[in-house]
Backbone bond lengths (Angstrom), bond angles and torsions (degrees), N, CA, C in turn:
res aa  C-N    CA-C-N  psi(-1)  N-CA   C-N-CA  omega(-1)  CA-C   N-CA-C  phi
1 M - - - 1.443 - - 1.537 111.55 -
2 I 1.372 114.99 -37.23 1.452 119.94 178.84 1.549 109.75 -64.43
3 L 1.355 113.71 -43.98 1.478 118.10 178.61 1.511 111.66 -62.42
4 F 1.360 115.20 -43.67 1.418 119.36 -179.02 1.523 112.10 -62.84
5 A 1.364 116.32 -42.85 1.446 120.78 -178.41 1.531 110.35 -63.82
6 N 1.318 115.87 -39.87 1.484 118.47 177.59 1.470 112.94 -67.53
7 Q 1.327 116.41 -40.94 1.521 119.22 177.02 1.513 111.84 -66.54
8 L 1.352 115.46 -36.47 1.486 118.38 176.55 1.534 110.14 -65.34
9 L 1.316 117.64 -40.79 1.483 120.75 177.45 1.556 108.99 -64.62
10 N 1.323 118.45 -39.63 1.477 122.28 -179.96 1.555 106.68 -63.38
11 G 1.370 116.72 -41.88 1.430 118.24 -178.05 1.539 113.37 -67.04
12 V 1.302 114.99 -41.42 1.507 118.64 175.20 1.503 109.86 -63.77
13 Q 1.302 118.96 -43.08 1.449 121.87 176.82 1.500 114.71 -58.01
14 L 1.327 115.76 -46.97 1.462 121.12 177.70 1.552 109.65 -63.02
15 G 1.362 115.79 -42.39 1.424 119.79 178.43 1.542 113.01 -60.64
16 L 1.316 117.78 -41.81 1.470 119.49 -179.41 1.504 112.08 -72.16
17 I 1.387 117.13 -33.93 1.473 118.83 171.49 1.503 111.99 -61.16
18 L 1.338 113.85 -44.09 1.504 117.45 176.61 1.540 110.88 -61.13
19 F 1.325 116.57 -35.84 1.436 119.94 -178.01 1.554 109.41 -63.36
20 L 1.330 115.94 -42.38 1.434 118.45 -178.50 1.508 112.68 -60.05
21 L 1.346 117.62 -35.01 1.443 121.38 172.71 1.509 113.74 -75.59
22 A 1.311 112.99 -46.23 1.528 118.41 -173.65 1.540 110.29 -68.01
23 A 1.324 120.18 -33.28 1.459 120.43 -177.41 1.532 109.68 -66.08
24 G 1.339 118.48 -47.54 1.467 119.19 176.89 1.547 112.30 -64.37
25 L 1.347 116.33 -43.17 1.436 118.68 177.99 1.512 114.01 -63.87
26 S 1.338 117.35 -32.99 1.445 122.03 -179.72 1.552 108.88 -73.51
27 L 1.373 116.58 -37.95 1.434 117.54 -179.27 1.551 110.71 -67.29
28 V 1.363 115.17 -44.13 1.479 118.61 178.93 1.520 111.82 -62.81
29 F 1.325 118.19 -42.64 1.432 121.88 -179.02 1.534 110.29 -70.07
30 G 1.356 114.93 -44.58 1.491 119.14 -175.58 1.501 111.93 -71.06
31 I 1.350 120.31 -32.10 1.445 121.15 -172.74 1.573 109.31 -93.69
32 M 1.340 116.93 -49.11 1.436 118.96 -175.88 1.534 114.31 -97.60
33 D 1.345 115.97 -4.13 1.468 119.86 -176.28 1.507 111.41 55.50
34 F 1.361 112.46 41.23 1.456 120.63 -175.38 1.559 110.07 -117.94
35 I 1.309 114.16 122.05 1.486 119.41 -178.93 1.528 106.99 -87.60
36 N 1.320 115.90 114.09 1.472 119.71 -175.79 1.548 110.53 -111.07
37 L 1.312 116.83 90.44 1.418 122.99 178.07 1.540 110.90 -67.15
38 A 1.348 117.09 -19.82 1.470 121.35 -177.33 1.509 111.75 -89.18
39 H 1.355 118.60 14.00 1.474 121.88 176.67 1.477 112.57 -58.52
40 G 1.359 117.08 -35.27 1.436 120.99 177.79 1.445 115.49 -68.27
41 V 1.341 118.80 -15.35 1.481 122.07 178.52 1.493 109.75 -65.99
42 F 1.377 117.57 -39.11 1.451 119.21 178.59 1.529 113.56 -68.53
43 Y 1.342 115.12 -32.65 1.446 121.95 169.61 1.529 111.52 -55.97
44 M 1.323 117.43 -46.78 1.425 122.86 177.16 1.529 112.95 -66.27
45 I 1.347 115.30 -43.14 1.503 118.03 179.80 1.487 110.70 -61.41
46 G 1.321 118.52 -45.06 1.457 119.95 178.62 1.536 111.79 -58.04
47 A 1.351 117.32 -43.45 1.454 120.29 -179.73 1.533 112.74 -66.06
48 Y 1.350 117.81 -39.78 1.467 120.28 -177.75 1.510 111.35 -71.32
49 I 1.337 116.40 -43.35 1.494 117.58 -178.66 1.508 109.27 -66.55
50 C 1.341 118.17 -43.93 1.455 118.83 178.46 1.503 111.62 -60.43
51 A 1.325 118.63 -43.31 1.448 121.87 179.51 1.507 111.01 -62.41
52 T 1.323 117.64 -43.47 1.450 122.19 -179.64 1.549 112.83 -59.68
53 V 1.339 113.99 -48.44 1.471 118.18 179.94 1.504 111.38 -68.51
54 A 1.335 117.05 -41.72 1.471 120.62 -178.86 1.494 111.52 -61.75
55 I 1.356 119.29 -36.75 1.432 123.65 178.75 1.498 111.00 -72.53
56 A 1.340 116.44 -44.49 1.472 122.95 -176.78 1.536 112.14 -67.26
57 L 1.332 117.61 -41.76 1.431 122.72 -175.35 1.501 114.80 -106.61
58 D 1.300 115.61 -1.28 1.488 123.41 -178.37 1.538 112.03 54.34
59 S 1.343 114.85 46.29 1.456 119.81 -178.74 1.527 109.57 -150.28
60 F 1.347 115.49 107.13 1.441 119.70 178.28 1.515 112.48 -64.77
61 V 1.316 117.75 -34.46 1.516 123.28 178.60 1.509 109.44 -63.05
62 L 1.342 117.96 -46.39 1.441 119.37 179.27 1.546 109.97 -64.64
63 G 1.301 116.49 -36.14 1.495 118.13 176.45 1.494 111.92 -61.83
64 M 1.334 118.75 -41.08 1.412 123.54 175.05 1.563 111.29 -58.59
65 L 1.340 112.75 -51.62 1.494 118.68 -175.97 1.524 114.46 -62.38
66 I 1.348 116.64 -30.90 1.447 120.12 179.95 1.532 111.19 -85.01
67 A 1.330 114.60 -34.60 1.508 117.75 -176.23 1.521 111.65 -69.93
68 L 1.385 118.04 -29.69 1.445 117.66 -178.27 1.543 113.76 -65.87
69 P 1.343 120.14 -52.41 1.441 117.67 177.75 1.540 112.76 -66.96
70 A 1.303 119.02 -27.13 1.477 123.17 175.81 1.532 108.51 -63.61
71 T 1.311 116.92 -44.55 1.462 120.94 -178.51 1.521 110.55 -70.74
72 L 1.321 116.81 -32.67 1.462 120.27 175.93 1.528 110.53 -64.20
73 A 1.318 114.68 -44.78 1.472 121.18 179.14 1.546 108.75 -62.49
74 A 1.328 116.87 -42.92 1.500 119.70 179.43 1.549 111.24 -60.93
75 G 1.382 114.31 -38.03 1.410 117.13 177.46 1.537 115.79 -66.18
76 F 1.347 116.81 -38.45 1.445 120.66 176.68 1.534 110.69 -66.44
77 I 1.363 115.26 -39.20 1.481 119.19 -175.76 1.529 107.82 -69.88
78 A 1.329 117.85 -43.00 1.491 118.65 -178.58 1.557 109.63 -66.24
79 E 1.317 116.98 -36.43 1.432 118.49 177.92 1.484 112.15 -67.27
80 W 1.335 118.71 -39.34 1.468 122.97 -178.49 1.505 112.90 -72.68
81 L 1.372 117.59 -38.80 1.443 119.99 -176.18 1.489 112.35 -84.59
82 I 1.333 119.77 -32.61 1.485 122.54 -170.67 1.525 114.22 -123.14
83 A 1.321 116.85 -60.36 1.460 122.33 -165.72 1.499 112.30 -59.32
84 R 1.350 117.65 -47.12 1.463 120.84 -173.14 1.540 113.06 -64.32
85 H 1.323 117.33 -21.61 1.469 119.92 177.86 1.521 112.67 -79.54
86 F 1.357 116.89 -8.36 1.440 119.13 -177.86 1.527 114.66 -118.41
87 Y 1.344 117.26 8.75 1.493 120.24 -177.98 1.518 108.92 -60.52
88 K 1.313 119.34 -39.44 1.465 123.38 -173.48 1.579 111.10 -94.24
89 R 1.341 117.45 -0.47 1.428 119.10 -179.78 1.543 109.34 -89.19
90 D 1.307 117.33 167.45 1.499 117.03 179.47 1.483 112.56 -74.41
91 H 1.345 116.27 170.26 1.461 122.74 -172.56 1.539 113.13 -64.55
92 L 1.312 115.59 -30.79 1.481 117.10 179.92 1.565 110.65 -65.29
93 D 1.293 116.64 -42.45 1.464 120.52 174.24 1.522 112.10 -57.58
94 Q 1.326 115.72 -46.01 1.499 120.10 177.63 1.483 112.50 -61.13
95 V 1.324 118.40 -42.34 1.456 121.85 178.32 1.531 110.34 -61.46
96 L 1.321 117.49 -48.41 1.445 121.35 -179.45 1.499 114.49 -62.49
97 A 1.367 115.57 -40.80 1.481 120.21 179.41 1.524 110.62 -67.68
98 T 1.305 118.47 -44.81 1.488 119.38 -176.67 1.515 110.46 -75.36
99 F 1.338 118.95 -29.49 1.473 119.90 176.06 1.505 109.43 -68.69
100 G 1.329 117.69 -37.08 1.468 120.75 172.87 1.527 112.74 -60.16
101 L 1.322 114.55 -40.99 1.476 120.44 177.38 1.542 110.13 -60.17
102 V 1.368 115.68 -41.11 1.478 119.92 178.99 1.554 110.74 -59.42
103 L 1.335 115.26 -43.99 1.487 119.46 -178.18 1.481 110.19 -68.36
104 C 1.334 119.46 -39.15 1.445 120.92 175.66 1.470 114.81 -64.34
105 A 1.398 115.81 -40.54 1.480 119.67 -178.64 1.519 110.62 -68.63
106 D 1.376 119.19 -40.76 1.415 119.96 176.65 1.481 114.36 -60.66
107 T 1.344 114.90 -42.72 1.510 120.04 177.99 1.524 110.14 -64.13
108 A 1.365 117.56 -41.40 1.456 121.05 -178.42 1.548 111.23 -64.28
109 V 1.337 115.27 -40.12 1.475 120.92 177.26 1.515 110.24 -64.61
110 K 1.331 118.30 -40.87 1.447 120.92 178.99 1.523 111.21 -62.47
111 Y 1.338 119.03 -37.70 1.453 121.49 -178.71 1.551 110.42 -76.37
112 L 1.320 118.25 -35.17 1.466 120.88 -176.04 1.530 111.67 -81.67
113 W 1.344 118.73 -38.05 1.477 120.41 -173.15 1.516 112.52 -115.38
114 G 1.346 116.81 -10.76 1.434 118.46 -176.00 1.522 113.84 90.37
115 P 1.333 116.42 168.61 1.500 115.76 -175.06 1.544 114.41 -86.91
116 E 1.313 117.79 -3.92 1.445 119.67 -172.71 1.541 116.53 -80.18
117 G 1.339 115.58 -26.54 1.470 118.50 -176.58 1.487 111.24 90.88
118 L 1.318 116.00 173.22 1.489 122.51 -176.93 1.525 108.77 -129.86
119 S 1.333 115.73 144.31 1.445 118.87 171.11 1.529 107.67 -108.92
120 V 1.349 115.83 147.02 1.432 123.51 -171.25 1.503 111.06 -107.37
121 P 1.348 120.83 117.33 1.437 122.43 -179.60 1.550 108.46 -75.24
122 L 1.313 114.39 139.52 1.458 121.06 176.81 1.507 112.34 -99.55
123 P 1.324 120.22 143.97 1.480 120.98 172.45 1.542 111.05 -64.00
124 A 1.314 115.17 160.20 1.466 122.22 -177.22 1.509 110.98 -57.81
125 W 1.349 117.07 -37.14 1.469 118.16 -173.60 1.557 113.67 -74.30
126 L 1.352 114.66 -9.40 1.450 118.86 175.61 1.540 113.85 -110.26
127 S 1.297 117.69 -2.85 1.474 120.76 -173.97 1.527 111.80 -98.96
128 G 1.306 119.12 0.70 1.432 121.92 -178.78 1.515 114.08 -94.96
129 Q 1.326 116.17 -153.96 1.410 122.23 -179.27 1.507 109.70 -135.53
130 I 1.310 117.68 154.13 1.470 121.91 177.74 1.479 109.28 -123.28
131 A 1.385 116.75 136.10 1.446 120.92 179.13 1.533 110.40 -97.03
132 L 1.307 116.29 123.69 1.433 122.21 179.16 1.551 110.78 -127.89
133 G 1.341 113.77 108.07 1.469 119.34 179.94 1.522 113.31 60.79
134 G 1.315 118.40 36.75 1.465 121.46 178.96 1.486 111.92 86.40
135 I 1.301 122.19 -0.54 1.481 125.95 -179.49 1.535 105.99 -112.59
136 T 1.313 115.55 127.83 1.471 123.05 179.56 1.513 109.37 -96.35
137 L 1.349 115.53 123.67 1.460 123.55 -178.15 1.514 110.83 -122.06
138 P 1.322 117.83 142.71 1.466 119.22 175.49 1.576 114.49 -61.46
139 S 1.323 115.74 133.34 1.458 121.67 -177.15 1.554 111.67 -60.95
140 Y 1.300 115.97 -39.79 1.498 118.08 -175.09 1.508 111.71 -70.79
141 R 1.308 117.85 -36.95 1.469 120.87 177.50 1.504 111.31 -64.45
142 L 1.336 116.32 -40.49 1.451 118.46 173.30 1.535 112.76 -62.21
143 F 1.342 114.40 -40.34 1.461 121.42 176.90 1.567 110.29 -58.45
144 I 1.332 118.58 -44.16 1.447 122.18 177.56 1.508 110.55 -61.79
145 V 1.298 118.47 -44.10 1.471 120.84 -179.62 1.511 110.25 -63.83
146 I 1.300 119.09 -43.51 1.482 121.76 178.74 1.528 112.52 -63.07
147 V 1.318 116.53 -51.47 1.435 120.80 -179.52 1.567 113.66 -60.55
148 A 1.291 114.98 -46.20 1.474 121.12 179.14 1.526 111.04 -64.29
149 A 1.318 116.66 -40.51 1.487 119.51 177.57 1.521 111.98 -64.10
150 L 1.342 116.80 -41.21 1.481 122.13 177.18 1.515 110.75 -61.69
151 V 1.326 116.17 -43.66 1.482 120.72 178.75 1.539 110.13 -64.13
152 A 1.333 117.61 -41.13 1.476 121.32 176.36 1.528 111.24 -58.48
153 I 1.355 115.00 -47.98 1.454 120.24 -179.08 1.570 110.14 -61.18
154 A 1.337 114.43 -46.19 1.479 119.86 -178.69 1.532 110.71 -60.94
155 L 1.345 116.17 -43.83 1.461 120.62 179.21 1.487 111.12 -60.62
156 W 1.330 117.98 -46.24 1.437 121.92 179.29 1.506 112.94 -62.10
157 Q 1.358 118.22 -38.67 1.451 121.24 176.09 1.495 111.42 -66.07
158 V 1.319 117.53 -41.69 1.491 118.74 179.54 1.499 111.21 -64.63
159 I 1.307 117.83 -43.78 1.481 121.74 -176.83 1.502 110.92 -68.43
160 T 1.312 120.36 -36.91 1.452 122.36 -171.01 1.527 113.64 -101.68
161 R 1.358 118.81 -20.55 1.471 120.03 -169.64 1.525 115.08 -121.50
162 T 1.316 118.95 -1.49 1.457 118.23 -173.49 1.555 110.29 -119.46
163 R 1.285 116.70 166.82 1.444 123.47 178.16 1.531 110.95 -64.16
164 V 1.331 114.95 -39.44 1.461 119.37 178.73 1.514 109.50 -62.80
165 G 1.332 117.72 -42.91 1.444 123.07 178.28 1.531 109.31 -62.28
166 M 1.313 118.21 -39.04 1.462 122.65 179.97 1.555 108.00 -62.02
167 M 1.345 116.65 -45.02 1.471 117.73 -179.20 1.528 110.69 -67.74
168 V 1.318 118.23 -34.71 1.459 119.53 176.51 1.512 111.46 -65.50
169 R 1.356 117.30 -41.55 1.484 118.27 -179.26 1.506 110.40 -71.61
170 A 1.330 117.81 -33.94 1.468 119.91 178.11 1.531 110.23 -67.06
171 S 1.338 120.46 -40.12 1.421 124.30 -178.81 1.546 108.70 -69.71
172 A 1.306 117.29 -32.92 1.482 120.72 177.22 1.493 111.03 -68.72
173 S 1.353 113.90 -40.41 1.520 118.96 -174.42 1.538 111.15 -73.26
174 N 1.353 116.56 -46.01 1.508 117.76 -177.83 1.528 105.46 -158.63
175 E 1.356 113.72 98.00 1.469 118.36 -176.91 1.512 112.40 -62.18
176 E 1.300 116.50 -43.10 1.524 117.42 -177.44 1.554 111.40 -63.49
177 M 1.326 116.34 -42.57 1.472 118.37 179.17 1.577 111.08 -66.72
178 A 1.340 114.18 -38.56 1.485 116.91 176.38 1.504 111.23 -60.03
179 R 1.339 117.39 -43.83 1.487 121.42 178.75 1.492 111.64 -63.68
180 A 1.381 116.07 -37.83 1.464 118.50 178.75 1.522 112.56 -68.39
181 L 1.347 116.71 -25.65 1.476 118.43 178.19 1.538 112.93 -87.93
182 G 1.347 117.21 6.02 1.453 120.52 173.39 1.535 115.35 101.20
183 I 1.319 115.32 5.30 1.477 116.70 179.49 1.509 108.52 -83.83
184 E 1.315 117.28 128.00 1.445 121.79 175.97 1.524 110.88 -77.68
185 T 1.265 116.26 88.87 1.476 121.87 -170.84 1.483 111.49 -66.06
186 R 1.347 118.96 -29.77 1.432 120.39 177.78 1.523 112.72 -62.14
187 M 1.345 114.90 -42.77 1.452 119.55 175.73 1.505 111.88 -67.03
188 V 1.342 116.87 -38.67 1.499 120.69 176.05 1.491 109.89 -58.02
189 F 1.370 117.53 -43.64 1.427 120.45 -177.65 1.551 110.91 -64.23
190 A 1.359 114.01 -45.17 1.470 119.57 179.39 1.529 110.35 -61.37
191 L 1.340 118.37 -39.73 1.438 121.34 179.09 1.510 111.74 -65.58
192 V 1.356 115.83 -44.67 1.474 119.40 179.55 1.527 109.59 -62.41
193 F 1.288 117.30 -42.15 1.454 120.69 -179.22 1.530 112.39 -61.85
194 A 1.344 115.35 -42.29 1.455 122.17 -178.98 1.498 110.81 -71.85
195 I 1.365 120.24 -37.67 1.416 122.91 174.99 1.531 110.98 -63.32
196 G 1.387 117.24 -41.87 1.429 119.88 173.33 1.506 113.87 -58.42
197 A 1.340 116.02 -36.71 1.461 119.14 178.80 1.553 109.50 -68.39
198 V 1.318 117.87 -39.81 1.439 119.44 177.74 1.507 114.11 -63.27
199 L 1.369 115.11 -40.91 1.450 119.14 177.52 1.532 111.49 -60.88
200 A 1.382 115.14 -43.04 1.462 117.63 176.72 1.538 111.43 -65.03
201 G 1.334 115.18 -35.61 1.475 118.32 178.38 1.505 112.45 -65.62
202 I 1.300 118.00 -37.46 1.486 122.37 175.92 1.505 108.33 -60.50
203 G 1.335 117.93 -44.84 1.453 121.74 178.39 1.534 111.43 -57.48
204 G 1.319 116.14 -45.37 1.455 121.93 178.82 1.510 112.33 -61.73
205 I 1.363 115.83 -42.99 1.449 123.03 179.41 1.490 108.83 -62.81
206 M 1.322 119.66 -43.66 1.469 121.18 -178.07 1.499 113.70 -68.01
207 V 1.341 118.00 -34.59 1.434 120.48 -174.88 1.529 112.36 -88.38
208 A 1.336 117.18 -17.22 1.515 119.58 -174.71 1.517 112.06 -60.93
209 P 1.312 122.23 -40.68 1.501 116.32 178.09 1.515 114.64 -68.00
210 I 1.339 119.13 -13.84 1.435 121.79 -179.79 1.506 111.85 -90.83
211 T 1.332 116.65 -50.50 1.437 123.48 -176.12 1.552 112.75 -103.47
212 G 1.320 117.34 -14.35 1.450 120.81 -172.51 1.507 110.95 81.12
213 A 1.335 117.68 165.04 1.404 125.57 177.36 1.535 108.69 -91.81
214 S 1.321 118.42 123.22 1.474 120.57 -176.39 1.495 109.30 -140.48
215 I 1.331 117.22 157.98 1.440 122.45 178.60 1.527 111.76 -65.88
216 G 1.352 115.07 130.34 1.457 117.22 179.96 1.524 115.94 79.55
217 M 1.313 116.02 9.68 1.475 118.84 -174.94 1.504 112.24 -61.71
218 G 1.330 118.40 -25.53 1.479 121.25 -177.61 1.483 114.18 -86.71
219 N 1.359 116.13 -14.69 1.492 118.06 -171.66 1.514 111.78 -68.39
220 Q 1.372 118.51 -40.44 1.450 119.39 178.45 1.489 115.75 -72.19
221 I 1.301 112.92 -42.46 1.475 117.48 -177.23 1.523 112.87 -69.27
222 V 1.299 118.52 -27.82 1.497 122.20 -179.45 1.543 107.63 -67.40
223 I 1.372 118.56 -29.17 1.474 119.95 173.97 1.532 111.30 -63.27
224 L 1.346 115.82 -44.10 1.456 118.36 174.64 1.528 112.40 -61.96
225 A 1.352 115.85 -37.82 1.481 118.20 176.05 1.527 112.74 -62.92
226 L 1.265 119.50 -34.32 1.452 124.08 176.96 1.540 107.83 -67.92
227 V 1.300 116.94 -40.76 1.487 120.02 175.49 1.506 111.11 -60.43
228 V 1.310 116.15 -43.23 1.464 122.84 -179.91 1.546 110.69 -58.48
229 I 1.340 116.83 -47.53 1.504 117.22 -174.34 1.555 110.41 -73.30
230 I 1.355 115.65 -27.57 1.461 117.46 173.96 1.502 111.42 -66.36
231 I 1.354 116.88 -43.44 1.482 122.75 179.13 1.528 110.30 -66.02
232 G 1.335 115.95 -48.71 1.443 119.47 -174.61 1.511 115.89 -76.52
233 G 1.346 115.61 -30.92 1.452 119.58 -178.00 1.565 108.58 118.69
234 I 1.321 116.50 123.81 1.479 121.27 -178.00 1.534 110.67 -64.50
235 G 1.343 115.54 126.04 1.443 120.84 179.56 1.519 115.87 88.89
236 S 1.355 116.54 0.53 1.479 120.26 -179.91 1.535 109.86 -103.21
237 I 1.312 112.66 119.92 1.506 117.29 177.00 1.510 110.55 -71.28
238 I 1.339 116.27 -42.12 1.470 119.46 179.33 1.512 110.16 -63.92
239 G 1.315 116.92 -41.63 1.462 120.62 178.94 1.514 110.32 -64.07
240 A 1.303 119.79 -42.21 1.450 123.64 178.95 1.569 109.85 -61.49
241 F 1.297 115.52 -40.61 1.490 119.58 -177.73 1.540 109.92 -67.50
242 I 1.272 118.56 -47.68 1.497 121.10 -177.06 1.522 109.70 -68.74
243 A 1.340 115.81 -44.28 1.461 118.60 179.96 1.534 112.39 -65.67
244 S 1.339 117.83 -33.47 1.456 121.25 177.44 1.520 111.37 -63.52
245 L 1.330 114.37 -45.85 1.477 119.36 179.07 1.514 109.61 -62.09
246 G 1.366 116.46 -42.49 1.472 118.97 -179.25 1.523 111.03 -63.52
247 V 1.309 117.16 -46.56 1.529 119.65 -179.75 1.470 109.58 -62.65
248 G 1.363 119.44 -41.91 1.441 122.45 -175.88 1.532 110.58 -65.16
249 L 1.317 116.32 -40.29 1.479 120.83 179.79 1.547 111.18 -70.45
250 I 1.354 117.42 -42.36 1.431 120.34 178.37 1.544 110.53 -59.81
251 D 1.343 116.11 -47.41 1.428 121.43 -176.40 1.539 110.30 -65.62
252 T 1.328 119.15 -47.94 1.479 121.89 -175.81 1.547 112.32 -70.46
253 L 1.326 116.15 -52.00 1.487 119.39 178.77 1.507 113.71 -65.00
254 G 1.329 115.64 -34.03 1.473 119.68 177.19 1.511 109.96 -64.44
255 R 1.337 117.90 -46.65 1.470 119.24 179.59 1.485 112.89 -65.26
256 A 1.342 117.06 -32.09 1.468 120.81 -178.56 1.517 114.10 -77.35
257 Y 1.321 118.58 -37.49 1.458 120.67 -168.67 1.558 112.90 -113.49
258 L 1.328 122.30 -23.61 1.445 121.16 -178.91 1.516 113.08 -63.20
259 P 1.371 119.91 -39.33 1.472 118.27 178.47 1.586 110.74 -58.61
260 S 1.330 118.23 -38.43 1.483 121.38 179.81 1.517 109.59 -66.95
261 L 1.340 118.59 -37.98 1.462 121.43 179.96 1.545 109.75 -69.79
262 L 1.357 114.09 -41.45 1.497 115.74 179.88 1.525 113.99 -70.33
263 N 1.329 116.59 -16.99 1.468 120.11 -179.76 1.493 109.67 -63.98
264 A 1.336 118.14 -25.63 1.461 121.00 -178.27 1.548 111.10 -72.68
265 V 1.335 117.13 -16.28 1.464 118.57 -177.85 1.509 112.09 -117.84
266 F 1.381 118.16 -36.01 1.425 122.85 -174.85 1.486 111.68 -112.69
267 P 1.370 118.26 163.23 1.465 120.53 173.16 1.513 109.75 -60.28
268 P 1.348 116.50 158.58 1.501 121.02 -177.32 1.501 112.53 -59.31
269 E 1.313 119.00 -41.04 1.482 119.40 -177.26 1.510 110.98 -67.36
270 V 1.310 117.04 -34.52 1.476 120.96 179.31 1.538 107.61 -72.26
271 A 1.301 118.38 -43.63 1.480 121.80 -176.06 1.546 110.17 -65.78
272 S 1.357 117.82 -38.44 1.466 120.14 -176.26 1.578 110.42 -70.99
273 S 1.288 117.66 -27.39 1.489 118.69 177.72 1.492 112.87 -90.68
274 A 1.334 115.44 -30.47 1.532 118.05 -178.69 1.496 111.13 -77.56
275 G 1.336 120.08 -30.62 1.472 123.40 -174.40 1.521 111.18 -57.19
276 P 1.345 119.80 -57.93 1.462 119.22 179.07 1.512 114.09 -60.45
277 S 1.344 117.25 -37.21 1.468 118.26 177.83 1.517 111.73 -63.63
278 L 1.351 115.14 -39.84 1.477 118.46 179.12 1.491 113.01 -65.30
279 A 1.353 115.18 -34.44 1.506 119.93 175.98 1.515 111.94 -61.14
280 S 1.342 114.51 -42.32 1.502 118.88 176.30 1.516 111.70 -66.86
281 I 1.315 116.84 -39.00 1.461 121.31 175.92 1.490 111.21 -57.13
282 L 1.344 117.70 -44.71 1.478 122.71 -176.46 1.547 109.23 -59.86
283 I 1.332 117.76 -37.40 1.482 120.91 178.68 1.524 109.78 -60.90
284 Y 1.323 116.09 -50.64 1.477 120.81 -175.52 1.490 110.56 -73.71
285 L 1.335 119.25 -28.27 1.444 122.58 174.00 1.521 108.85 -64.85
286 T 1.308 117.45 -42.14 1.486 121.49 178.36 1.507 110.25 -61.00
287 M 1.370 116.82 -44.11 1.465 120.06 178.14 1.502 110.24 -62.08
288 T 1.333 120.37 -39.63 1.435 124.43 -178.52 1.518 110.97 -62.79
289 L 1.330 113.28 -45.81 1.503 117.84 178.80 1.537 112.01 -62.43
290 V 1.362 115.72 -40.53 1.501 118.93 177.50 1.500 108.65 -63.64
291 L 1.312 121.11 -40.74 1.481 122.48 -179.94 1.500 112.10 -65.08
292 I 1.367 116.73 -32.72 1.431 120.63 -179.23 1.524 111.83 -76.33
293 F 1.294 116.40 -47.39 1.470 119.82 -169.96 1.509 113.58 -100.17
294 R 1.345 118.55 -22.46 1.489 119.65 178.30 1.510 106.23 -148.83
295 P 1.325 116.47 76.61 1.528 120.24 -173.01 1.495 112.87 -64.08
296 E 1.345 121.45 -22.74 1.427 121.44 174.47 1.545 116.98 -77.41
297 G 1.338 115.51 0.54 1.432 121.90 -178.21 1.528 114.92 93.96
298 L 1.298 116.80 164.58 1.460 120.34 -175.19 1.560 112.11 -73.18
299 F 1.318 117.88 -29.80 1.481 122.19 -177.38 1.510 108.19 -134.38
300 P 1.306 119.42 66.20 1.476 120.43 -179.48 1.513 112.33 -69.01
301 P 1.324 119.92 152.59 1.478 121.99 172.56 1.542 110.42 -57.96
302 A 1.318 114.37 148.94 1.456 119.73 -173.90 1.517 111.24 -62.08
303 S 1.320 118.44 -32.50 1.466 121.67 -175.35 1.506 113.11 -82.76
304 R 1.370 117.23 -9.21 1.473 118.99 -172.50 1.540 107.42 -87.34
């Protein structure tokens, strides 16, 4: 039970980290019809800035507080310099432009911070463990779950209950009509792009103390984020949330328990290597089935 509780927590934590990336990616894709392969760059930027400040000032909290506005500024700059010039272009141009940005960002990080990566020190109040009902859980993983859940709730409230969210939904539904009604859609697009960058940056900040900040760290996880928005439905925050949790649990529980199940049939060395691979296969198999039977996603936006 202790192992299962820890693996369940790890799955929820991975799912919420994926949500932070997938939510911004889904908003940008669903509203601007813009494929942003460079979304993982902001994940990496958040991790590196947080790590740099935390090491220099010996404060993880200050690292978080400085990394968030820095990632927001990076999102606005990337939208102004690159993204806005490709909104009306076809998807191949968008893929090539954002992939070029990924290569430039990885090279810039290598020159600025070196190829080794950075480890992030945690404060004492986050480095311990908490006992809940006889089960001991890592404090920092619980902290990630709480912070990511609060961000998810806040994002849902902004999109569904505020005037800004109303303008975002109107621009996504019919850009020309929204512009005719006086909504400055160009500013809405820039804001959505920057908010997506901040969400990705929060994900990088949260994961940096666990995996460290490294070059290209966002490239692999952004693929999982794309899988999440395909399963959940492009432009759907609720869909991204549910699909993120599902993918996180499939990946974590599959890696933890499939090797033991395969041990009953295959030799131990085969089972230990095949288990994690099969867990990844299950994720992409789920995406394939969704594309076949419900190509708009499991929870598409009402207007789509």
